[in-house]
N, C-alpha and C positions, 0 to 999 in steps of 0.2 A: 495558500489555508493555514494557519495557524493550530497545527495541536500541540496537546500535551503542553508547557511548562517551556521549553525550546525546540523541538521539532517543529515541522509545518511537510508540508506535501503539497507539492505543483504539478499543474498539470501543463507537459515542454511544449507535447504538439500530440497530435492522435492525425488520422486516416482514414476515410469515409467518418463512417455515421449510419442512417435509420434507413438511407437511401440505398446506400453499399448494402447493407441487410438482404431489404427489401428484393434487389438482383441475382444475390444470387438466391437467396428463397423461392424466387422465381424458375431459378431453372433448374428445381428440382418436374417440376410440372411440364415444363414447356408452356406453361404462362405469360399474360404481360400484363406489366404492371398498369394497375389502371389510373395509374395518378390521383387517388380519392384517400384523405387519411385515414379514413372508418377500418375501410378495406386493409388498406396495408397495416392499422393495429391490430387489426380482428388474426392477419397472417401470419406478426410476429407474437400477440399471445395464444393463437395456435400449435407455431412453434417453439415457444417457452412450455407452455403446457407439456406436450409431447415431448421438452426432454431430447428434439431433433434441432443439435447449438449450431454444429459445425456450419449452419449461415453469419451464426453471428463473430466467427472468425476473417470475414475480413475488414472487420475493423479492429486498429493497431492505434492504440495507445501510448508513448511515454511520460513517465514521471518522472519529478525529483522531490528526492525523500530526503530528509534526516528523521532521524529515528531512533531510541536506546541501542545502545545492541543488543537488548532481550528481545525486541522485536526483531529487529532486522533476523533473525534468527532460524524464529517461529515461521517472518515472512518468503523467509529463501526454500525452506519444504514447500514449498509451493513451483513445482518446478518446470511445468508447461513457461516457459517466460524468460529475459535478458534481463538480466543484471549486473548492476557497473562498481562497483562500492571502489571509496577511495581507501587509497589504505594505509594503514598502520609499520606497514614498512616501512613506506617509502614519506611520507607524511610524521609530523610530530602530532601530535590529537592536539586538540583543542580543549582547553579546562572549558569541559560541557560536560551535566550528567541529569539529569532525569528524579525528579522533585516530584512523590508525590501532595497532590493536590491537597489531599486530608491531611499530608502531617502539621504540625505545631508545637512550642515549650520547646521542651525538650527534647526529645522522638525530633523534631526539626533540626533542631541542633549538635545534634548526635550524628544524624544523618546526612547534611552535610559536612562536621568534621570528619568523622568520617571518606570521605569524597577529595576532602579537601588537601585530607592525611595524603590519601591511593595517590594524587597530581602531585605534588609537593618531592612528595619518594621520586614516580617517576620525568619530571625534568629535571631531578638532580643526578639522573642513572646516567639521561642523559647528552644533560649537558654536563657537570664535573667531570663525570666516570667516562662522559664519552662511550659511554654504553649500545652498539647496534639496536634501533630503531624495532628493531623485530622480536626484542629482548627485550630491553627493560619494557615495553607495549604487556607485559605476563604482570603485571603489578595492576594493572586498569583494574577498576570494576566494569561487571559486564551492564549496568546500566547507563557509561559514557556513553556518546551519543555521536550514531557515523551515518554517514554519507554514501548512497546511494541511485545512479537513474535504472528506475526500472520501467522496460517496455515489454507489454500481454497484449493480445488479443482479447478477443468480446467475450471474449466462447469462457475461456480461461480466469478471464477478469471477474465472471458472474461466478463459477466457483469460487473462488479468493471469499468475493462480495458473502454470498450463502455458509461461506465457515466460517469467518472472519466477524460479520453483525448479528451471529450468534450472539444467545441472554449468557448461553457458558464458554462465550469467547473472551481472550482475559479481555481486561477493561481496556488497556494500552493499543492492544493493537486493534480491538473492534473500532475506537474511537479513526482512528488509520480509513479503517475499515467504512465510519459514516462517512469521513469526509471527503476518502474518493467516489463514493456512488453518489457525492452531492452536483461532484465535478460531473461528469460523464455525463450525467440525467443534458446537464445546458450541450453538452456533444452529442446524444443520441437520446432524448428523450419517449419516443415512444419505446424503445427495446429494452430501458435501464424503469422507465415508471414502469416499462407492465411488466417486468423481474421483479422488478422493488412491489407490486403491487403482488401475485398469480405466488411468486414463491417465499418472499424476505416478509412480509404482513401472515403470513397463512403458517408459516414454519418451516417452511421448507416442501 
């Protein structure tokens, strides 16, 4: 799913879904599955309302993310997860950077010019002066795009979504959070549908 001007987020793989959460939740009460969607929905709604999120850890998701560096650094503050990021110590940076959609005219031209100049200098350092990539990268702006895999369980993902879809979250990371919510609702529609209804729609 495309996000911002050059970014994206894709669900690479997942383990578990609504059924895994229901199975784990019923172990707490030693109750058996009723195999009824309405009963299961009520159970998941109860868990979410009470903040009993441990059963949601039965779901695990891995996303492929391409985002501006400043967005990724906000993202990495969510620590109950696993990250594997493309390293500019070993890889040469691609000439890709964030351009806000509301820029136009002289401001847009200046924005592009500034970023292009930074990349021109970076490539000159790497190719002409043979500077190590790990040092040359320091001249690049925080709006360059980075790629990483993010593996996270359902409970931690809900915490991420609660914080990053909030109205006061920065616009750019909010766009990624909203895209992720749509992706996981396809995999676990009851869990994340109820989470959206009970938590996100009423402001946490």
